[in-house]
C-alpha positions in Angstrom: 27.4 3.0 14.3 28.3 -0.3 12.6 28.2 -0.1 8.8 25.4 -1.9 7.2 27.0 -4.6 5.0 23.8 -5.2 3.0 22.6 -1.7 2.4 23.4 -1.4 -1.3 22.6 -5.1 -1.9 19.1 -4.6 -0.6 18.5 -1.6 -2.8 19.8 -3.3 -5.9 18.0 -6.7 -5.1 14.6 -5.1 -4.6 15.0 -3.2 -7.9 16.1 -6.4 -9.8 13.3 -8.6 -8.4 10.7 -5.9 -9.2 11.9 -5.8 -12.8 12.0 -9.6 -13.0 8.4 -9.7 -11.7 7.2 -7.3 -14.4 9.0 -9.3 -17.0 7.3 -12.5 -15.9 4.0 -10.8 -16.4 5.0 -9.8 -19.9 6.1 -13.3 -20.8 2.8 -14.7 -19.5 0.7 -12.4 -21.7 2.5 -12.8 -25.0 5.1 -14.9 -26.8 8.7 -14.2 -25.6 10.3 -11.3 -27.3 14.1 -12.0 -27.7 15.1 -8.7 -26.3 12.8 -9.1 -23.3 14.2 -12.6 -22.6 17.8 -11.4 -22.9 17.1 -8.5 -20.5 15.5 -10.8 -17.9 18.4 -13.2 -18.2 20.8 -10.3 -17.5 18.8 -9.2 -14.5 18.7 -12.7 -13.0 22.4 -13.1 -13.6 23.2 -9.8 -12.0 21.1 -10.7 -9.0 22.8 -14.1 -8.7 26.3 -12.5 -8.7 25.4 -9.7 -6.3 23.9 -12.3 -3.8 27.1 -14.4 -4.0 29.2 -11.3 -3.2 27.4 -10.7 0.1 27.3 -14.5 0.8 23.5 -14.8 0.4 23.7 -18.3 -1.2 20.0 -19.1 -0.9 19.1 -16.0 -2.9 21.8 -16.8 -5.4 20.5 -20.4 -6.0 16.9 -19.1 -6.5 18.2 -16.5 -9.0 20.1 -19.3 -10.9 16.9 -21.3 -11.1 15.0 -18.3 -12.5 17.8 -18.0 -15.1 17.2 -21.6 -16.2 13.4 -21.3 -16.3 13.5 -18.1 -18.4 16.0 -19.7 -20.8 13.7 -22.6 -21.3 10.9 -20.1 -22.1 13.1 -18.6 -24.9 13.6 -22.1 -26.4 9.9 -22.9 -26.4 8.8 -19.7 -28.2 5.4 -19.8 -26.3 4.0 -17.6 -23.6 4.6 -18.7 -20.1 2.1 -21.2 -18.8 0.2 -20.3 -15.6 2.1 -23.0 -13.8 5.5 -21.9 -14.9 4.7 -18.2 -14.1 3.5 -19.4 -10.6 6.8 -21.2 -10.2 8.8 -18.1 -11.1 6.8 -15.9 -8.8 7.3 -18.4 -6.0 11.1 -18.1 -6.5 10.8 -14.3 -6.5 8.8 -14.5 -3.3 11.5 -16.5 -1.7 14.1 -14.0 -2.8 12.0 -11.2 -1.3 11.8 -13.1 2.0 15.6 -13.4 2.0 16.0 -9.6 1.3 13.5 -8.8 4.1 15.4 -11.1 6.5 18.6 -9.1 6.1 17.1 -6.5 8.6 17.4 -3.1 7.1 18.3 -0.6 9.8 15.9 2.1 8.6 13.5 4.3 10.4 10.1 2.6 11.1 7.3 3.3 8.7 3.9 4.2 10.2 2.2 1.1 11.7 0.1 -0.6 9.1 -0.4 -3.7 7.0 2.4 -4.9 4.9 4.1 -8.1 3.7 5.6 -10.3 6.4 9.4 -10.5 6.6 9.7 -14.3 7.2 12.9 -16.0 7.4 14.0 -17.6 4.1 13.4 -21.3 3.8 13.7 -23.9 1.1 12.1 -23.0 -2.2 8.3 -23.9 -2.3 7.4 -26.8 -4.6 7.2 -26.0 -8.3 3.8 -25.1 -9.7 2.4 -23.8 -6.4 0.1 -20.8 -6.7 0.4 -18.1 -4.1 -2.7 -16.0 -3.7 -1.3 -13.9 -0.9 2.1 -12.9 -2.4 4.9 -12.0 -0.1 5.7 -8.9 -2.1 8.6 -6.6 -1.2 8.2 -3.3 0.5 9.2 -1.3 -2.5 9.8 1.8 -0.4 12.4 0.1 1.8 15.3 1.0 -0.3 14.1 4.5 -0.6 13.7 4.7 3.1 17.3 3.7 3.5 18.3 6.6 1.3 15.9 9.0 2.9 17.5 8.2 6.3 20.6 9.9 4.9 18.5 12.9 3.8 16.9 13.0 7.3 20.4 13.1 8.8 21.2 16.0 6.4 18.1 17.9 7.5 19.0 17.4 11.2 22.5 18.7 10.5 21.0 21.8 8.8 18.8 22.4 11.8 21.8 22.3 14.1 23.7 24.6 11.8 20.9 27.1 11.8 21.0 27.0 15.6 24.7 27.8 15.5 24.1 30.7 13.1 21.6 32.1 15.5 24.3 32.3 18.2 26.7 33.9 15.8 24.1 36.5 14.8 23.8 37.5 18.5 27.6 37.7 18.7 27.7 40.0 15.7 25.2 42.3 17.4 27.2 42.3 20.5 30.3 43.3 18.5 28.6 46.3 17.0 27.3 47.4 20.5 30.8 47.0 21.9 32.2 49.1 19.0 30.0 52.1 20.0 31.9 52.5 23.3 35.5 52.3 21.9 37.9 54.8 20.2 36.5 56.3 17.0 38.9 54.5 14.6 38.5 51.2 16.2 34.8 51.7 16.5 34.5 52.3 12.8 36.4 49.2 11.9 34.4 47.0 14.3 31.1 48.4 13.1 32.1 47.7 9.5 33.2 44.2 10.4 30.0 43.6 12.3 27.9 44.6 9.3 29.9 42.4 7.0 29.5 39.4 9.3 25.7 40.1 9.7 25.3 40.2 5.9 27.2 37.0 5.5 25.1 35.3 8.1 21.9 36.4 6.4 23.1 35.1 3.1 24.1 31.8 4.7 20.8 31.5 6.3 19.0 32.0 3.0 21.2 29.4 1.4 20.5 26.9 4.2 16.8 27.4 3.8 17.2 26.6 0.1 19.3 23.5 0.9 16.7 22.3 3.3 13.9 22.7 0.7 16.0 20.7 -1.9 16.7 18.0 0.7 13.0 17.7 1.4 12.2 17.2 -2.3 15.0 14.6 -2.6 13.5 12.2 -0.1 10.2 11.9 -2.0 9.6 8.8 -4.1 7.6 8.4 -7.3 4.3 6.6 -6.7 4.8 4.2 -9.6 7.1 2.0 -7.4 3.8 0.6 -6.1 2.5 -0.5 -9.5 4.4 -3.7 -10.0 3.3 -5.1 -6.7 -0.3 -4.2 -7.4 -0.2 -5.7 -10.9 1.2 -8.9 -9.4 -1.5 -9.1 -6.8 -4.2 -8.6 -9.4 -2.7 -11.3 -11.5 -2.4 -13.8 -8.7 -6.0 -13.4 -7.4 -7.4 -13.5 -11.0 -5.4 -16.7 -11.6 -6.8 -18.4 -8.5 -10.4 -17.4 -9.3 -10.2 -18.2 -13.0 -10.8 -14.6 -14.1 -9.3 -12.4 -16.8 -8.3 -9.0 -15.4 -6.0 -6.3 -16.8 -4.2 -3.6 -14.8 -4.1 0.1 -15.8 -2.6 3.0 -13.9 -1.9 6.7 -14.1 -0.2 9.4 -11.9 2.9 7.3 -11.2 5.1 10.4 -11.5 3.6 12.0 -8.3 6.3 11.9 -5.6 5.4 11.0 -2.1 7.1 10.5 1.3 8.5 6.9 1.3 7.0 6.2 4.8 3.6 7.3 3.6 4.0 5.3 0.4 5.0 2.2 2.3 1.8 2.3 4.4 -0.4 3.2 1.4 1.1 0.3 -0.5 -0.3 -2.3 1.9 -3.7 -0.6 1.9 -3.8 -0.6 -1.9 -2.9 -4.2 -2.1 -6.0 -5.0 -0.2 -8.1 -2.7 -2.3 -7.0 -4.3 -5.6 -7.4 -7.8 -4.3 -11.0 -6.9 -3.1 -11.7 -5.4 -6.5 -10.8 -8.7 -8.3 -12.2 -11.1 -5.7 -15.6 -9.3 -5.1 -16.0 -6.9 -8.0 -14.8 -8.4 -11.3 -17.2 -11.0 -12.6 -16.2 -14.3 -14.3 -15.8 -14.2 -18.1 -19.2 -15.9 -18.7 -21.1 -13.4 -16.5 -19.3 -10.4 -18.1 -20.3 -11.6 -21.6 -23.8 -12.1 -20.5 -23.9 -8.6 -19.1 -22.6 -7.2 -22.4 -19.1 -6.4 -21.0 -15.7 -7.2 -22.4 -14.5 -10.7 -21.3 -11.5 -9.1 -19.6 -12.1 -7.0 -16.5 -10.1 -4.0 -15.7 -8.7 -2.6 -12.4 -7.3 1.0 -12.6 -5.1 2.5 -10.0 -4.8 6.3 -10.1 -2.6 8.8 -8.1 -3.4 12.5 -8.1 -2.2 15.5 -6.2 -4.8 17.7 -4.3 -2.9 20.5 -2.7 -0.9 19.2 0.2 -2.6 15.8 -0.1 -2.4 12.9 -2.5 -5.3 10.6 -3.5 -4.8 6.9 -4.4 -7.8 5.5 -6.2 -8.7 1.9 -7.1 -11.5 1.6 -9.7 -12.9 -1.6 -11.2 -15.5 -2.2 -13.9 -17.2 -5.1 -12.1 -20.6 -5.6 -10.6 -20.2 -3.1 -7.7 -20.8 -3.9 -4.1 -23.4 -6.5 -3.3 -25.3 -4.3 -0.9 -28.1 -6.8 -0.3 -25.5 -9.3 0.8 -24.1 -6.7 3.2 -27.6 -6.1 4.5 -27.9 -9.8 5.2 -24.6 -9.7 7.1 -26.0 -6.8 9.2 -29.1 -8.9 10.1 -26.8 -11.7 11.2 -24.9 -9.2 13.3 -28.0 -8.5 15.3 -30.0 -5.9 13.4 -33.7 -6.5 13.0 -35.1 -7.0 9.5 -36.7 -3.6 9.6 -33.5 -1.9 10.9 -31.5 -3.6 8.2 -34.0 -2.6 5.5 -33.6 1.0 6.5 -29.9 1.1 5.9 -29.0 3.2 2.9 -26.0 2.9 0.5 -23.7 5.0 2.7 -24.5 3.0 5.8 -24.0 -0.3 4.0 -20.7 0.8 2.5 -19.6 2.0 6.0 -20.1 -1.5 7.3 -17.6 -2.8 4.8 -15.1 -0.4 6.1 -15.7 -1.4 9.7 -13.9 -4.8 9.5 -15.1 -8.3 10.1 -17.7 -8.0 7.3 -17.6 -10.5 4.4 -20.2 -11.4 1.8 -18.3 -14.5 0.8 -20.1 -17.7 1.9 -16.8 -19.6 2.2 -13.3 -18.9 3.3 -10.8 -19.2 0.5 -7.3 -18.0 -0.2 -8.6 -14.6 -1.3 -11.9 -14.0 0.5 -14.2 -14.8 3.3 -12.1 -13.5 6.3 -13.8 -10.1 6.6 -10.4 -8.3 6.1 -9.9 -5.9 3.3 -11.4 -2.4 3.2 -11.0 -2.0 6.9 -7.2 -2.1 6.3 -7.6 0.8 4.0 -9.6 2.7 6.7 -6.9 1.9 9.4 -4.1 3.3 7.2 -6.2 6.4 6.6 -6.5 6.9 10.3 -2.8 6.3 10.9 -1.8 8.9 8.3 -4.5 11.4 9.1 -6.3 10.8 5.9 -9.8 9.9 4.6 -11.5 7.0 2.7 -14.3 7.5 0.2 -16.1 4.6 -1.5 -18.5 4.8 -4.5 -20.4 1.9 -5.9 -22.7 1.6 -9.0 -24.6 -1.7 -9.4 -23.4 -3.4 -12.5 -20.8 -0.8 -13.4 -18.2 -1.2 -10.7 -16.8 0.5 -7.6 -14.1 3.0 -6.6 -12.2 3.1 -3.4 -10.2 6.3 -2.8 -7.6 6.8 -0.1 -6.6 10.5 0.4 -3.6 11.2 2.8 -1.1 13.9 3.4 1.6 14.0 0.7 4.3 13.7 3.4 4.5 13.0 7.1 7.8 14.8 7.0 7.2 18.2 5.5 4.1 20.4 5.3 2.8 23.9 5.8 1.7 24.7 9.3 -0.3 27.4 11.1 2.0 28.7 13.9 0.4 29.9 17.2 1.6 31.0 20.6 0.2 29.0 23.5 1.2 29.1 27.2 4.6 30.7 26.4 5.4 28.1 23.7 5.2 28.1 19.9 3.2 25.3 18.4 2.3 24.3 14.8 -0.9 22.8 13.5 -1.0 21.3 10.0 -2.7 23.9 7.8 -4.6 21.4 5.8 -6.7 20.6 8.8 -7.4 24.3 9.7 -10.8 25.7 8.6 -10.9 29.1 10.1 -9.6 31.4 12.8 -12.0 33.0 15.2 -11.6 36.1 17.4 -13.3 35.3 20.7 -15.1 37.3 23.3 -16.3 35.7 26.6 -19.9 35.7 25.2 -18.8 33.5 22.2 -18.0 30.5 24.5 -21.1 28.7 25.6 -20.9 26.7 28.8 -23.3 23.9 29.7 -23.4 20.4 31.2 -21.9 19.1 28.0 -18.8 21.3 28.3 -17.7 24.4 26.4 -18.6 25.0 22.8 -18.4 27.7 20.2 -20.6 28.1 17.1 -19.0 27.4 13.7 -20.9 27.2 10.4 -24.2 27.1 12.3 -23.2 24.2 14.6 -21.9 24.0 18.1 -18.5 22.3 18.2 -16.3 21.5 21.3 -14.0 24.3 22.5 -10.7 23.2 23.9 -8.4 25.9 25.4 -4.9 24.6 24.6 -3.1 26.5 27.4 -3.6 24.0 30.2 -3.1 21.1 27.8 0.2 22.3 26.3 1.4 23.0 29.8 0.9 19.3 30.8 4.1 17.3 31.1 4.4 13.7 30.1 3.5 12.6 33.6 0.0 13.9 33.0 0.3 16.7 35.6 -0.3 20.2 34.3 1.6 23.4 35.1 0.1 26.9 34.9 0.9 28.6 31.6 1.1 32.2 33.0 0.1 31.8 36.6 -3.1 32.2 38.5 -5.8 34.2 37.0 -4.9 33.2 33.4 -7.2 34.9 31.0 -9.3 33.0 28.5 -7.9 32.5 25.0 -8.8 35.4 22.7 -8.4 33.4 19.5 -9.7 30.0 18.4 -8.5 27.8 15.5 -11.2 25.6 14.0 -9.7 22.3 12.9 -11.6 19.5 11.1 -10.7 16.0 10.1 -12.6 12.8 9.4 -12.9 12.4 13.2 -15.0 15.6 13.5 -14.3 19.3 14.3 -13.2 21.3 17.3 -12.2 24.9 18.2 -8.8 25.2 19.8 -8.1 28.2 22.1 -4.7 29.8 21.6 -3.1 33.0 22.8 -2.4 34.5 19.3 -1.7 33.4 15.7 1.8 34.0 14.3 1.3 33.1 10.6 2.2 30.1 8.5 5.5 28.5 7.8 6.9 25.4 6.2 7.4 22.6 8.7 9.9 19.8 8.8 8.7 17.2 11.3 11.2 15.4 13.5 10.5 12.5 15.8 10.6 13.3 19.5 13.7 12.0 21.4 13.4 8.3 22.2 12.8 8.9 25.9 10.4 11.8 25.4 6.9 10.5 25.9 4.3 12.2 23.6 0.6 12.3 24.2 -2.1 11.7 21.6 -2.1 15.4 20.6 1.6 15.6 19.7 2.8 14.4 16.2 6.4 15.5 16.7 8.5 18.6 16.8 10.1 21.0 14.3 12.8 23.6 14.5 12.4 27.1 13.3 15.1 29.0 11.4 16.5 30.3 14.6 16.9 26.8 16.1 14.0 27.0 18.5 11.8 23.9 18.9 8.1 23.9 18.2 5.6 21.2 19.1 3.8 19.9 16.0 0.2 19.0 17.1 -1.9 16.2 15.7 -5.3 17.4 14.6 -7.0 14.0 15.1 -5.6 13.8 18.7 -6.7 17.4 19.4 -10.3 16.7 18.2 -10.4 13.4 20.2 -9.3 15.3 23.3 -11.9 18.0 22.8 -14.6 15.5 22.3 -13.6 13.6 25.4 -13.6 16.8 27.5 -17.1 17.6 26.1 -18.4 14.2 27.0 -17.0 14.5 30.5 -19.1 17.7 30.9 -16.4 19.9 32.3 -13.5 22.1 31.1 -10.1 20.4 31.0 -8.4 22.6 33.6 -6.1 20.2 35.5 -3.7 23.1 36.0 -6.1 24.6 38.6 -5.3 21.8 41.1 -1.5 21.6 40.7 0.9 23.5 42.9 3.3 26.0 41.2 6.3 24.1 40.0 10.0 25.0 40.2 11.3 26.5 37.0 14.5 25.3 35.3 16.1 26.9 32.2 17.8 24.3 30.0 20.5 25.8 27.7 22.0 23.6 25.0 22.5 24.1 21.2 21.6 20.4 20.6 17.9 19.9 20.0 18.0 16.3 21.1 19.7 17.2 24.4 17.3 20.1 25.1 14.2 18.0 24.6 15.6 15.0 26.5 16.5 17.1 29.5 13.2 18.9 29.3 11.3 15.6 29.4 13.2 14.3 32.3 12.7 17.4 34.4 9.0 17.8 33.5 8.4 14.2 34.4 9.9 14.9 37.8 7.6 17.9 38.4 9.7 20.9 37.2 8.5 23.8 35.1 11.0 23.9 32.2 12.0 26.5 29.6 14.7 26.0 26.9 17.2 28.1 25.1 19.5 27.2 22.2 22.3 29.7 23.0 23.8 31.6 25.9 22.6 34.9 24.4 19.0 33.7 24.2 19.2 32.3 27.8 20.4 35.6 29.2 17.5 37.4 27.6 15.0 34.8 29.1 16.7 34.9 32.5 16.1 38.7 32.7 12.4 38.4 31.7 11.4 35.5 33.9 12.4 34.1 37.3 14.1 30.7 37.2 15.2 28.5 40.0 18.1 26.9 38.2 20.2 27.0 35.0 21.2 23.7 33.3 24.0 24.8 30.9 26.0 23.1 28.1 29.6 24.3 27.8 30.3 24.2 24.1 27.8 26.4 22.2 28.1 28.9 19.4 28.7 32.4 20.5 28.6 32.6 24.3 29.7 29.3 25.8 28.5 27.9 29.1 31.4 29.2 31.2 30.7 32.8 29.9 27.0 32.4 30.6 27.6 31.4 34.2 30.1 34.3 34.6 27.4 36.8 33.3 24.8 35.5 35.7 27.2 35.7 38.6 28.0 39.3 37.7 24.3 40.2 37.6 22.9 41.1 41.1 19.4 39.8 40.1 20.7 36.5 38.8 23.7 35.6 41.0 21.7 33.7 43.5 20.3 31.3 40.8 22.5 28.1 40.8 24.0 26.8 37.6 24.8 23.2 36.7 27.2 22.5 33.8 26.2 19.5 31.7 28.9 18.7 29.1 31.1 16.0 27.6 34.0 18.2 28.7 34.7 16.8 32.1 38.5 17.2 32.6 39.8 18.5 36.0 40.7 21.7 34.2 37.1 22.2 32.9 35.7 21.4 36.3 38.0 23.9 38.0 37.1 26.6 35.4 33.4 25.9 36.0 34.0 26.4 39.8 35.8 29.7 39.1 32.9 30.9 36.9 30.5 30.1 39.7 28.8 26.8 38.6 27.6 24.7 41.6 27.8 21.3 39.9 29.4 19.7 36.8 27.7 16.7 35.1 29.5 14.5 32.6 27.4 13.8 29.5 29.4 10.7 28.7 28.4 9.2 32.0 24.9 10.7 32.1 22.6 9.3 34.8 19.2 11.0 34.9 18.6 10.0 38.6 21.9 11.5 39.6 21.0 14.6 37.7 17.6 14.9 39.5 19.2 14.4 42.9 21.7 17.1 42.1 19.0 19.5 41.0 16.9 18.7 44.1 19.8 19.4 46.4 20.1 22.9 44.9 16.5 24.0 44.4 14.6 21.8 47.0 
């Protein structure tokens, strides 16, 4: 991978512009303190020098202009005028545009609103006022660092898979010792126990390292506050209002990808609070309020979730104006009059609703709280709005603390292990056939006095990315005996599983790039033994259950699909296992996976496979040895093996032939169509 020449400059520049923006706000509120001015001059000078080092001359020129403007403020001894502050913010916006244009090669954040990354252009004219500031993504630098931590976590997962293979080898060593001469047997047994204890200790240490790495990648929430303060200042300036910013909970640490998406939502929330909530100075005095309004942003932990609140002390939502909008949208006067507070507030979250009579820089477009709702849906969170006439309003966005790490409920379904985020689980139910009601509206079970959709996960989990389903355990599959009740803002559903396996910490990884995921799959995780687990998305599961119920029939696509040919993929690399699995399932094959030769042999003796797809270099038993074992076993010798490896020399190919492999595929020249043709020729 080509080194990123701007990596450290981006991180430093974002930090410097953030501090400069806070300093401008300070200079606008009060006369310049000599220490504050000196600090800001050093920041601007540092930014200018750093930009010149990486040949970003446009950024350097803007930083130089900022230096001159701050120096002139020191000489005047007066607070910054609104026009001069606007000029400085315009320069900072241009710098932020330039930073964004450098193109950070970081993992994508969840889709959602955020500042545009426009190409840098000439500095805007002095004195211009920007009501929609192009604020930096304050989590961008953190995401760049967290990418390194993600790489560390991936490496830990791979190391744990290797340890699993070594554990199997240690067990084989002790078993072999039992059949040898007494003296040698004693030595080998002692050695096996030493190795086993060392492996157990290493595994414990690796779990500790993983937990520490997860904590490292979290970001303090207060990195959002400067942008929010700046947005409040800009809207208040445009509307001629006096508004102060307050905050709490900035020490709470959050996943940077979550924080980036939430930052965009909170920008809209605070802008709405100033534009629609806070009154003008004259109206506030007439109402007996302080002339200066206040917008307070709070961050608080709630178990595995984090709540971001935006509270203003303004006039509250103009519910009668919203009612009028509802009439314009087609409701009759009587229907609109029947709308209660909750229904009216829900309209403001729906999008396209504005109570402003004109379109200005800060209002009238019907965009605002619907952005908050969209972010909540993307992150699996909720939005709650409270309004009190004459006293103000609160918008609260509650989301998972991290999209990367959480506690999950582990369940067995259709021969696979899956994980459901525990925060969405409400209860586990033991089912009997009588507990499942069948009607024209589909299958339901009773929970908390209500009938909720029942969705057996077996046929669903057994569905490949092509949409075709494979039987989980063959014809006559019994109904699930356990149901997991999940609930989100989208509703509730009961999910049928084979059995519950307990809870476990989960580190979510993205699926391989070519592995298509349905609406119900959020990603995958790897357990301590290196085995992959699907991480299910509660919102997607509930949507699927509701859709099945609306269709009026159980979702049993597996009943109409012919039995598929079964392939065992054996590779210690998680990415390779999942990529090959996806390719084969898309082509109509039934696929199982193993992360080591030892695990594969155990599976091969428990289930009938049509073909083995084997990596060569694995911890413990390598691919050559695995093939030799299958060829020596009367029950397995007829099952063909294909070696898939970057080791493709003539010597390796000849060794594979001697071991009994039918084909040898070079990973460095991997062609999925060629692989499928090769498999088809062997299993038909």
